[in-house]
N, C-alpha and C positions, 0 to 999 in steps of 0.2 A: 613559545608555548601557545597552544591554541586557546582562543577565548571560550566563553560558555557556549554550549551547543546552539547552532543556528536553527536546527530543526527540532522544534518542540510543538506539541499540540497535535491536532488531527490533520492527516493528509488522506484525501479521498482518491483511491485508484478507480477512476471512472470506467464504467462499461463503455463499449462502443456500440451505439444504437445502429441497427440495420432496419431496412424496409422488409416487407414480406418476401421480396425477391432477392434479399441479401445484399442490397446496395447500401453503402454508407449513408447515414442520415446526419449530416453535420449540423443542421439547425437544431435537432434534438440534443445533440452533444453539447452545443453551445448553451442551451437552456439548462441542462444538467450541471454544467460547469458553474454557471452563474448562481444557480440555486444552492449548490454546495457551499460556495464561498459566502453567500449571503446568510446561510444558516450557521456559520461559525467555523467552517473548516479553515485551518491555517494555510493550506495550500492544496495543490492537486498533483496527482500522479497520472501521466499519460503513458500508454503502451505497456502497462503491466499485464500480468496474467489475466486479471479481471477484464482487461480490454480486448482479450482474444488476439493479442498482438501477433501471435504466430500465424494467424490466418489472414493478416492484412497485407496488401500489396505495398510496395515502397511508396507509391503515390498516396495511398490511403493513410499510411503512417505519417507522411508529411502533413496531410490535411488535419489529422487528429492533433498533432503537435501544434499546428497553427491555430486551431480553434481553442485549444486549452491555453495556449500562450496568450491569446487575445483576452480571454476571461481573466487570467491572472494579472495581466497588465491593467485591466480596468479596475481590479480590486486591490492592486498593490500586493499581490501574493506570490510566493515562490512556486515554480513549476519544476517537478521532478519527472524525468523521462526514463522509462525502462530500456535497458540495453541488454538483451539476452543472447549471449553467444559463449561457446566454450573455446573459441579460437582467439588467442590473445591479440594477434595482429589485426584481425577483423574488428575486434572490440575497440582497439585503439583508433582505427579509422572511423568507426561510428561515433566514438566520443569526440574526436576532433571535429566531425561534422556538427555535432550538437554544440560544441564550444563556439564554433564559427558563427552560429545563429545569433548569439548574444542575448537570447531571451530564455535560456534554460538555466535553472539555478544549480541543478545537480542531476547525476545519472544514478539510477537504481540498477545495480549490476549483481546478478547471482554468482555464487561460487560456481566454478566451471562444472556444468552438469554432464552427466553420462561418462565423461572421461575419468572422473574421480582421480585427480592428480595428487591427492594427499595434501596434508596441511602445508608442507614446505612448498609444494608446487602452487598451491592456492595463494600463499603469501608472495611467491615470485610473480604470479599472474597479476595480482593487485598492485604490487610494486611497479611493474611495467606500466599498468594503466595509470597509476598516480603520476609516474614520471613523464609519460608521453601523451596522455589523453587530453590534458588541458582543461579539465572541468572537475569540480568536486564530486566525490563518489559516496554512495551509500551502499554498503555491502548487503546483499540479500542472502541471509543464511536460512535456507529452507531444505534441510536434509532429505525429507521424504520426496522431494522433486529432484535434487541434485545427486543423491546417493552417497553423500559423505557428510560427516559431522566435523565441526570445528571446536577446538577446546577454548576455554576462556583465555589461555595464554596467547593462542593464535589470534583470537579476536582482539585482544589488547594490542598485540603487535600490529595488526591491521589498523587499529585506531590511532597508532602513533605515526602512520604515514601522513605526510602533510596534506594530501588532497582527500583523505578519507574522513568524511564528516560524520558518519554514523553507521548503524547497522539496522536492518529490518530483521528483527528476531522472530523467526517463525519455525521453531524447532519442534512444535507440537506439544510442548510441555514446559512447565516451570520446574527445573531440576537444579542440581548442584552447580552445573555449569552456568545456568542463568543467574543464580545468586552470586557466584563468583564474578561473573561479568559485570553485574550491576555494582559490585563492590570495588572493582579494579579498573573500571572504564577510564581511559585517559581523559584529562580535562578537555572539554570541547567536543567530545565524542558522544553523539546522541544515540541512545538505545530506544528504538521505536518498535512497539509490539506489532506483530503481523499475524498472530493467531487470534482471530476475533473472539472466540468463545472464552479465552482466558485473559483478555486484555485488562479486565478490572484488577485481578490479583497481580498482574505484572506491573501495572501502574502503582499499586499499593507498595510493591517492592522497590520502586524507584525509577521505573521507565519514564522517559521524557515525553512520550506521546505514542501515536500509533498510525500505521498505514493500514486502513481497515476497509475491506471490500463491503462489509455490511453497512458502512456509512454512506453508501449510495442511497440508502434509505435511513430515515430517522437521524439525519446528519446532526441536527442540533443536540440530540440526546447524547450521541457519542462525544461531541465536543464538550458538552457539560460534564460527562463522566470524567474526561481527562482533566478538566478544570477543577472539579471537586477533589480528586485525589491530589493534585498538585497544590491545592489550598489546604490540604490536611483535613478535609471534611469527610471523615471516614464513614459515619453512619449513613448519610444520604448516598454516598458513593457506592456503598455495598448494596443498598436497595436497588439503585438504578443499574448497577453492574450485573446483579443477578437477573434482572429482567432482560437486559440486553444480551446476556449470555444465552438465554432461551431463544431470543429472536435470532441471534447469529446461528445457533444450531439449526433452526428451521431453514435459514437461508442456505446452509451448506448441506442440506439433506440430499441434494444431488449435486453433480459437478458444478463448480463455480465457473461462470456467473449465471447459470441457467435459471435458477430460482429468482435471483435478484432481477434479472431481465423480465421474468414473468410477472413479478409484482410491480415493477415500474410500468409495464404495459397495462396491467390492470388498473393502475392509478391514472392512466392516460398521459404519462410523461414521456414515453417513447412510442414510436409508431408500430412496433412489432416486438414480440418476445423472441424473435428469431436469433439463433446462434449458427455458426458455421461448423460443418463437419471437421473433426470427428466428434464434436459435441452434438448432443441431441437436446431438443427443447425439454424443459422440466415438465413433470406430470401435473395435471390439474390439481390433484390432491396436495402436492407439495406447495404449489403456488397459493392455493386457497389457505392453507394453514399459515404460511408465512405472511400472507396479506392481512390475516386477522390480527397478527402481532405487530403490523407495521403502522398502526394508528398511534394516537397519543398514548403516553404511558399510563399505567394504572395509578389510581389514587395513592396506593401504598408507596410506589416509587416516587411519586410527585410530592409527597408530603415532607418537605424539608424547608 
C-alpha cells in the first residue's frame, strides 16, 4: 500500500525568463527559484506549460532543469519536471533520462494530447510509463488542452499504479467527477489543483495542494492559502481565496504566461517580458491591472 501523499502544498511552475532578444536568462531563473522556495513553496516545477517548454531547445531544457535542481537541492525541496509527449515510446525515453539524473523527484506528464486515445488507451499509456520510465509520475489531467476527459474511475485506476504519485487536476471546473475523485482517491495519491482561479474551493473539498502558475507572484499568499485550508481555518481561507481568485483571473486575461512575465518584469525580477512565438507579449493594460493586484493583500484578507 502506498503511504500518505508525498506531494502536498504549493508547487510553483516557474516561467522561463528571456532577454529582449529571446535568449535564456538562467541567472534570473535561479533568482526566481530561490525566491519561490524561500516564500513557502514546497517545491518547483520545471518545463511546464508556464515555462514555454515547447519553444525551448534541448540544450535550454537541460539548463532550466539544472538551475531548478540546484535551487531545490539548496533548499531541500522536490523538483518536478514536465514531460509533454503523446508518443509512449518517446515519453519512456525522456523519463529514463530524467531518472538517470538522480535529482528529479517526479515527472509531470499530460494525458496524451491530440491523439485522444480514449480512457483505456490513456491507462495503457501510463501503465507503460510506470513500468518502464523509472521515475514517479504525476498525471496532468487538462482536457481543454488534451482534447479528452478522464472519469473518476480511470483516475483512481491510474492512482493505483505503483509509480503514479498524484494528479494535477485542471479540468476547468469542480464537478461531480472532481468530488468523486477526492472521495475515492487511492491512499498515497495526491490531488493537486491546477486551475488557479478555483484552487480555494478545490482545497476546501480536500485537495492536497496545487501546481499554480499564479504563484510565480504572491507565492507566500498561495502557500498560506493551502496551509489555511489544510488546517481547517475556513474563514480566513475564504477571504484570501477570493482575493487570489481575482488576482489569478487577471493573470490569465491573456495566454499564460504572458501577463505573469509582464508583471515580473514590471517588478524588476526578470530582464524582459519577452515570450516566444506563437505567444505574443501581453498588453500594457492587462499587465497594469494584474500588477496592481500583485502587491500585499488587502486588509480584509489579511485580518485573521
